[in-house]
MMTF fields as JSON, N, C-alpha, C and O atoms, coordinates in Angstrom:
{
  "mmtfVersion": "1.0.0",
  "mmtfProducer": "UNKNOWN",
  "numBonds": 291,
  "numAtoms": 292,
  "numGroups": 73,
  "numChains": 1,
  "numModels": 1,
  "chainsPerModel": [1],
  "groupsPerChain": [73],
  "chainIdList": ["A"],
  "bondAtomList": [4, 2, 8, 6, 12, 10, 16, 14, 20, 18, 24, 22, 28, 26, 32, 30, 36, 34, 40, 38, 44, 42, 48, 46, 52, 50, 56, 54, 60, 58, 64, 62, 68, 66, 72, 70, 76, 74, 80, 78, 84, 82, 88, 86, 92, 90, 96, 94, 100, 98, 104, 102, 108, 106, 112, 110, 116, 114, 120, 118, 124, 122, 128, 126, 132, 130, 136, 134, 140, 138, 144, 142, 148, 146, 152, 150, 156, 154, 160, 158, 164, 162, 168, 166, 172, 170, 176, 174, 180, 178, 184, 182, 188, 186, 192, 190, 196, 194, 200, 198, 204, 202, 208, 206, 212, 210, 216, 214, 220, 218, 224, 222, 228, 226, 232, 230, 236, 234, 240, 238, 244, 242, 248, 246, 252, 250, 256, 254, 260, 258, 264, 262, 268, 266, 272, 270, 276, 274, 280, 278, 284, 282, 288, 286],
  "bondOrderList": [1, 1, 1, 1, 1, 1, 1, 1, 1, 1, 1, 1, 1, 1, 1, 1, 1, 1, 1, 1, 1, 1, 1, 1, 1, 1, 1, 1, 1, 1, 1, 1, 1, 1, 1, 1, 1, 1, 1, 1, 1, 1, 1, 1, 1, 1, 1, 1, 1, 1, 1, 1, 1, 1, 1, 1, 1, 1, 1, 1, 1, 1, 1, 1, 1, 1, 1, 1, 1, 1, 1, 1],
  "groupList": [{"groupName": "MET", "atomNameList": ["N", "CA", "C", "O"], "elementList": ["N", "C", "C", "O"], "formalChargeList": [0, 0, 0, 0], "bondAtomList": [1, 0, 2, 1, 3, 2], "bondOrderList": [1, 1, 2], "singleLetterCode": "M", "chemCompType": "L-PEPTIDE LINKING"}, {"groupName": "GLY", "atomNameList": ["N", "CA", "C", "O"], "elementList": ["N", "C", "C", "O"], "formalChargeList": [0, 0, 0, 0], "bondAtomList": [1, 0, 2, 1, 3, 2], "bondOrderList": [1, 1, 2], "singleLetterCode": "G", "chemCompType": "PEPTIDE LINKING"}, {"groupName": "ILE", "atomNameList": ["N", "CA", "C", "O"], "elementList": ["N", "C", "C", "O"], "formalChargeList": [0, 0, 0, 0], "bondAtomList": [1, 0, 2, 1, 3, 2], "bondOrderList": [1, 1, 2], "singleLetterCode": "I", "chemCompType": "L-PEPTIDE LINKING"}, {"groupName": "LEU", "atomNameList": ["N", "CA", "C", "O"], "elementList": ["N", "C", "C", "O"], "formalChargeList": [0, 0, 0, 0], "bondAtomList": [1, 0, 2, 1, 3, 2], "bondOrderList": [1, 1, 2], "singleLetterCode": "L", "chemCompType": "L-PEPTIDE LINKING"}, {"groupName": "GLU", "atomNameList": ["N", "CA", "C", "O"], "elementList": ["N", "C", "C", "O"], "formalChargeList": [0, 0, 0, 0], "bondAtomList": [1, 0, 2, 1, 3, 2], "bondOrderList": [1, 1, 2], "singleLetterCode": "E", "chemCompType": "L-PEPTIDE LINKING"}, {"groupName": "ALA", "atomNameList": ["N", "CA", "C", "O"], "elementList": ["N", "C", "C", "O"], "formalChargeList": [0, 0, 0, 0], "bondAtomList": [1, 0, 2, 1, 3, 2], "bondOrderList": [1, 1, 2], "singleLetterCode": "A", "chemCompType": "L-PEPTIDE LINKING"}, {"groupName": "LYS", "atomNameList": ["N", "CA", "C", "O"], "elementList": ["N", "C", "C", "O"], "formalChargeList": [0, 0, 0, 0], "bondAtomList": [1, 0, 2, 1, 3, 2], "bondOrderList": [1, 1, 2], "singleLetterCode": "K", "chemCompType": "L-PEPTIDE LINKING"}, {"groupName": "PRO", "atomNameList": ["N", "CA", "C", "O"], "elementList": ["N", "C", "C", "O"], "formalChargeList": [0, 0, 0, 0], "bondAtomList": [1, 0, 2, 1, 3, 2], "bondOrderList": [1, 1, 2], "singleLetterCode": "P", "chemCompType": "L-PEPTIDE LINKING"}, {"groupName": "GLN", "atomNameList": ["N", "CA", "C", "O"], "elementList": ["N", "C", "C", "O"], "formalChargeList": [0, 0, 0, 0], "bondAtomList": [1, 0, 2, 1, 3, 2], "bondOrderList": [1, 1, 2], "singleLetterCode": "Q", "chemCompType": "L-PEPTIDE LINKING"}, {"groupName": "SER", "atomNameList": ["N", "CA", "C", "O"], "elementList": ["N", "C", "C", "O"], "formalChargeList": [0, 0, 0, 0], "bondAtomList": [1, 0, 2, 1, 3, 2], "bondOrderList": [1, 1, 2], "singleLetterCode": "S", "chemCompType": "L-PEPTIDE LINKING"}, {"groupName": "THR", "atomNameList": ["N", "CA", "C", "O"], "elementList": ["N", "C", "C", "O"], "formalChargeList": [0, 0, 0, 0], "bondAtomList": [1, 0, 2, 1, 3, 2], "bondOrderList": [1, 1, 2], "singleLetterCode": "T", "chemCompType": "L-PEPTIDE LINKING"}, {"groupName": "VAL", "atomNameList": ["N", "CA", "C", "O"], "elementList": ["N", "C", "C", "O"], "formalChargeList": [0, 0, 0, 0], "bondAtomList": [1, 0, 2, 1, 3, 2], "bondOrderList": [1, 1, 2], "singleLetterCode": "V", "chemCompType": "L-PEPTIDE LINKING"}, {"groupName": "ARG", "atomNameList": ["N", "CA", "C", "O"], "elementList": ["N", "C", "C", "O"], "formalChargeList": [0, 0, 0, 0], "bondAtomList": [1, 0, 2, 1, 3, 2], "bondOrderList": [1, 1, 2], "singleLetterCode": "R", "chemCompType": "L-PEPTIDE LINKING"}, {"groupName": "ASP", "atomNameList": ["N", "CA", "C", "O"], "elementList": ["N", "C", "C", "O"], "formalChargeList": [0, 0, 0, 0], "bondAtomList": [1, 0, 2, 1, 3, 2], "bondOrderList": [1, 1, 2], "singleLetterCode": "D", "chemCompType": "L-PEPTIDE LINKING"}, {"groupName": "TYR", "atomNameList": ["N", "CA", "C", "O"], "elementList": ["N", "C", "C", "O"], "formalChargeList": [0, 0, 0, 0], "bondAtomList": [1, 0, 2, 1, 3, 2], "bondOrderList": [1, 1, 2], "singleLetterCode": "Y", "chemCompType": "L-PEPTIDE LINKING"}, {"groupName": "ASN", "atomNameList": ["N", "CA", "C", "O"], "elementList": ["N", "C", "C", "O"], "formalChargeList": [0, 0, 0, 0], "bondAtomList": [1, 0, 2, 1, 3, 2], "bondOrderList": [1, 1, 2], "singleLetterCode": "N", "chemCompType": "L-PEPTIDE LINKING"}, {"groupName": "TRP", "atomNameList": ["N", "CA", "C", "O"], "elementList": ["N", "C", "C", "O"], "formalChargeList": [0, 0, 0, 0], "bondAtomList": [1, 0, 2, 1, 3, 2], "bondOrderList": [1, 1, 2], "singleLetterCode": "W", "chemCompType": "L-PEPTIDE LINKING"}, {"groupName": "PHE", "atomNameList": ["N", "CA", "C", "O"], "elementList": ["N", "C", "C", "O"], "formalChargeList": [0, 0, 0, 0], "bondAtomList": [1, 0, 2, 1, 3, 2], "bondOrderList": [1, 1, 2], "singleLetterCode": "F", "chemCompType": "L-PEPTIDE LINKING"}],
  "groupTypeList": [0, 1, 2, 3, 4, 5, 3, 1, 3, 6, 6, 6, 7, 8, 5, 7, 9, 1, 6, 10, 2, 6, 11, 1, 7, 12, 13, 10, 3, 12, 9, 2, 5, 6, 12, 4, 14, 1, 13, 4, 15, 3, 16, 10, 6, 2, 14, 4, 5, 15, 6, 16, 12, 2, 13, 1, 13, 4, 11, 5, 7, 1, 8, 13, 3, 17, 2, 7, 13, 3, 8, 1, 9],
  "groupIdList": [1, 2, 3, 4, 5, 6, 7, 8, 9, 10, 11, 12, 13, 14, 15, 16, 17, 18, 19, 20, 21, 22, 23, 24, 25, 26, 27, 28, 29, 30, 31, 32, 33, 34, 35, 36, 37, 38, 39, 40, 41, 42, 43, 44, 45, 46, 47, 48, 49, 50, 51, 52, 53, 54, 55, 56, 57, 58, 59, 60, 61, 62, 63, 64, 65, 66, 67, 68, 69, 70, 71, 72, 73],
  "secStructList": [7, 7, 6, 6, 6, 6, 6, 6, 1, 1, 7, 7, 7, 7, 7, 7, 7, 7, 7, 3, 3, 3, 7, 7, 6, 6, 7, 7, 1, 6, 6, 2, 2, 2, 2, 1, 1, 1, 7, 1, 1, 6, 2, 2, 2, 2, 2, 2, 2, 1, 4, 4, 4, 7, 1, 6, 6, 7, 7, 7, 6, 6, 7, 3, 3, 3, 7, 7, 7, 7, 1, 7, 7],
  "xCoordList": [81.87, 81.24, 81.918, 83.046, 81.732, 82.461, 81.757, 80.566, 82.437, 81.876, 80.168, 79.255, 80.236, 78.655, 78.021, 77.035, 78.133, 77.42, 77.268, 76.128, 78.269, 77.68, 76.883, 75.967, 77.155, 76.306, 75.083, 74.819, 74.254, 73.443, 72.975, 72.014, 74.244, 73.955, 74.309, 74.308, 74.517, 74.898, 74.208, 74.7, 73.479, 73.195, 74.159, 74.833, 74.009, 74.582, 73.741, 72.541, 74.48, 73.033, 72.442, 72.806, 71.116, 70.515, 70.697, 70.625, 70.909, 70.71, 69.468, 68.644, 69.412, 67.712, 67.031, 67.235, 65.983, 64.879, 64.499, 64.156, 64.602, 64.202, 64.189, 64.068, 64.434, 64.587, 64.953, 64.425, 65.877, 66.879, 65.65, 64.719, 65.511, 64.865, 65.944, 66.68, 65.466, 66.102, 65.324, 64.256, 65.327, 64.87, 64.554, 65.55, 63.4, 62.684, 62.587, 62.583, 62.467, 62.016, 61.112, 59.978, 61.606, 59.772, 59.946, 59.754, 60.623, 60.547, 61.01, 62.164, 60.101, 60.735, 60.969, 60.74, 61.268, 61.102, 60.209, 60.176, 58.729, 57.497, 57.005, 56.24, 57.272, 56.243, 56.564, 56.108, 57.564, 58.483, 58.371, 58.453, 58.065, 57.109, 55.392, 54.429, 55.388, 53.597, 53.227, 52.221, 54.256, 54.425, 54.447, 53.655, 55.554, 56.045, 55.28, 54.315, 54.753, 54.051, 52.82, 52.062, 52.645, 51.186, 51.17, 50.124, 52.049, 52.037, 53.05, 54.089, 53.142, 54.069, 54.625, 55.566, 54.036, 54.629, 55.533, 56.607, 55.13, 56.459, 58.049, 59.031, 58.026, 59.642, 60.836, 61.927, 60.732, 61.581, 62.282, 63.402, 61.325, 62.184, 62.833, 64.011, 62.59, 63.541, 64.355, 65.306, 64.727, 65.931, 66.477, 67.647, 66.356, 66.94, 68.071, 69.108, 66.902, 67.995, 69.243, 70.266, 68.738, 69.948, 70.566, 71.054, 70.957, 71.217, 72.385, 73.067, 73.259, 74.648, 75.023, 76.092, 74.156, 73.862, 72.841, 72.457, 72.278, 71.243, 71.968, 72.481, 71.837, 72.706, 71.044, 69.987, 71.409, 70.237, 69.051, 69.118, 67.638, 66.249, 66.74, 65.567, 67.289, 67.473, 67.376, 67.974, 67.017, 67.123, 67.447, 66.642, 68.098, 68.241, 67.727, 67.362, 67.477, 66.866, 68.02, 68.949, 68.022, 69.243, 69.395, 69.732, 69.272, 70.067, 69.389, 68.171, 70.181, 69.336, 69.099, 69.983, 68.252, 66.973, 66.959, 66.485, 67.568, 66.958, 65.793, 65.928, 64.75, 63.848, 63.182, 62.363, 63.711, 63.377, 61.784, 60.903, 61.419, 60.211, 59.521, 60.448, 58.62, 58.11, 57.935, 56.763, 58.137, 58.365, 57.16, 56.415, 57.273, 55.205, 54.891, 53.89, 55.152, 54.689, 54.88, 54.605],
  "yCoordList": [34.33, 32.901, 31.885, 32.061, 30.674, 29.716, 28.484, 28.225, 27.823, 26.601, 26.017, 25.886, 25.681, 25.119, 26.243, 26.069, 27.893, 28.23, 28.856, 29.234, 29.008, 28.727, 28.463, 29.066, 27.509, 26.294, 26.144, 24.943, 26.881, 26.775, 25.656, 25.504, 24.978, 23.598, 24.178, 23.428, 25.039, 25.581, 27.099, 27.994, 27.286, 28.943, 30.077, 29.525, 31.212, 31.729, 31.925, 32.195, 31.766, 32.246, 32.894, 33.464, 33.382, 34.71, 35.367, 34.714, 36.659, 37.029, 37.412, 37.982, 36.981, 37.222, 38.806, 39.93, 37.914, 39.502, 40.058, 39.265, 41.558, 42.029, 43.288, 43.85, 43.545, 45.388, 45.438, 44.845, 46.29, 46.74, 47.418, 47.56, 47.679, 48.924, 48.819, 47.927, 50.384, 50.524, 50.314, 50.873, 49.705, 49.32, 50.226, 50.667, 51.053, 51.891, 51.351, 50.155, 52.858, 52.317, 51.331, 51.468, 50.115, 48.899, 48.365, 47.23, 48.471, 46.979, 46.43, 46.606, 44.917, 43.774, 42.316, 42.456, 41.352, 40.144, 40.632, 41.553, 39.925, 40.235, 40.932, 40.605, 42.249, 43.224, 44.087, 45.109, 43.22, 43.874, 43.363, 43.811, 41.848, 40.599, 40.82, 40.366, 41.315, 42.003, 42.862, 42.755, 44.047, 45.427, 45.151, 45.708, 43.988, 43.823, 43.053, 43.738, 41.607, 40.147, 40.526, 39.573, 41.112, 41.118, 39.748, 39.128, 39.096, 37.673, 38.075, 38.431, 38.153, 38.422, 36.611, 36.549, 35.659, 34.607, 34.372, 33.796, 34.822, 34.919, 35.455, 35.489, 35.825, 36.389, 35.636, 36.204, 34.431, 33.335, 33.572, 33.238, 34.216, 34.415, 35.532, 35.339, 36.838, 38.064, 37.296, 37.104, 36.714, 36.096, 35.499, 35.788, 34.022, 33.58, 34.666, 34.551, 35.513, 36.796, 37.319, 37.408, 37.749, 38.813, 38.099, 38.971, 36.893, 36.039, 36.41, 35.985, 37.022, 36.892, 37.734, 37.648, 39.039, 40.099, 40.471, 41.61, 39.104, 39.643, 38.983, 37.88, 39.677, 38.912, 38.282, 38.796, 37.019, 36.371, 36.446, 36.193, 37.132, 37.354, 38.779, 39.064, 39.618, 40.631, 41.856, 41.401, 42.759, 44.342, 45.72, 46.18, 46.089, 47.57, 48.654, 48.594, 49.717, 50.551, 51.558, 52.077, 51.752, 52.014, 51.203, 51.611, 49.543, 48.595, 48.158, 48.009, 47.828, 47.785, 46.069, 45.284, 45.687, 44.482, 44.313, 45.249, 42.911, 42.908, 42.134, 40.926, 42.527, 41.784, 41.153, 41.642, 39.99, 39.396, 39.014, 38.967, 38.752, 38.737, 37.282, 36.485, 36.823, 35.956, 35.04, 35.314, 34.12, 33.046, 33.824, 34.583, 33.191, 33.326, 34.469, 34.206, 35.395, 37.126, 38.014, 39.213],
  "zCoordList": [33.336, 32.676, 32.81, 32.348, 33.32, 33.33, 32.216, 32.39, 31.204, 30.386, 30.641, 29.826, 32.515, 32.246, 32.156, 31.44, 32.726, 32.374, 30.81, 30.542, 29.761, 28.695, 28.17, 27.611, 28.297, 27.16, 28.32, 28.376, 29.246, 30.261, 31.461, 32.215, 31.164, 32.479, 33.789, 34.766, 33.884, 35.655, 35.767, 35.08, 36.321, 36.017, 37.53, 38.399, 37.479, 38.353, 39.372, 39.32, 40.367, 41.768, 41.501, 40.473, 42.092, 41.955, 43.888, 44.929, 43.703, 45.163, 45.418, 44.702, 46.676, 47.122, 47.231, 47.691, 46.372, 46.098, 47.649, 48.526, 47.892, 49.579, 48.97, 47.882, 50.591, 50.337, 52.713, 53.653, 52.617, 53.7, 54.372, 53.58, 55.096, 56.003, 57.827, 58.248, 58.544, 59.647, 60.478, 60.228, 61.477, 63.112, 63.648, 64.222, 63.902, 64.743, 66.038, 66.331, 67.213, 68.755, 68.781, 68.323, 69.394, 70.099, 69.602, 70.039, 67.807, 66.88, 67.174, 67.564, 67.173, 67.149, 66.245, 65.044, 66.55, 64.863, 64.58, 63.764, 65.464, 65.305, 64.745, 63.837, 65.094, 64.651, 63.465, 62.953, 63.241, 61.762, 60.808, 59.664, 61.357, 60.087, 60.505, 59.888, 61.234, 61.103, 60.232, 59.532, 60.212, 59.294, 58.206, 57.445, 57.622, 56.037, 56.079, 56.42, 55.949, 55.769, 56.752, 56.931, 57.083, 57.269, 58.27, 58.079, 59.296, 59.84, 60.937, 60.381, 62.236, 62.599, 63.359, 64.151, 63.026, 62.948, 61.729, 61.901, 60.405, 59.456, 59.968, 59.227, 61.31, 61.718, 61.513, 61.538, 61.317, 61.081, 59.695, 59.308, 59.104, 58.12, 58.25, 57.948, 58.62, 58.696, 59.727, 58.969, 60.84, 61.508, 61.031, 61.279, 59.837, 59.165, 57.37, 56.718, 57.462, 56.901, 57.047, 56.368, 58.496, 59.13, 59.986, 60.705, 60.506, 62.203, 61.829, 62.762, 60.947, 61.137, 61.698, 62.303, 61.702, 62.932, 63.672, 63.935, 64.104, 64.736, 66.556, 66.743, 67.218, 69.171, 69.346, 69.714, 68.914, 70.099, 68.623, 67.42, 69.943, 68.461, 69.234, 69.474, 69.672, 69.641, 68.372, 67.397, 68.177, 67.053, 67.748, 68.557, 67.579, 67.717, 67.428, 66.254, 67.914, 67.221, 66.037, 66.656, 64.997, 64.036, 63.352, 62.24, 63.48, 62.563, 61.493, 61.589, 60.081, 59.579, 59.095, 59.44, 58.534, 58.663, 56.983, 56.34, 56.133, 55.153, 54.977, 55.17, 54.675, 54.41, 53.212, 52.434, 53.246, 52.168, 51.586, 52.444, 50.208, 49.591, 49.988, 50.124, 50.156, 49.836, 49.085, 48.829, 48.48, 47.642, 47.329, 47.948, 45.729, 45.091, 45.748, 46.414, 45.886, 46.057, 44.527, 44.47]
}
């Protein structure tokens, strides 16, 4: 802990909250968003959290994806 954190002037960054899922057969970012959030248009939230591990916008069966919690939920 640094001095700024000890004085309460700087907070440690919090890890994003959410869960990890495995991509199933025929899953797409849109279908996962529909299942997890109830709205397929929120697929970009999943993409942004996983863009370092997604090739283009394609996901593969068996691939792990982090599903971030929606803010305010």
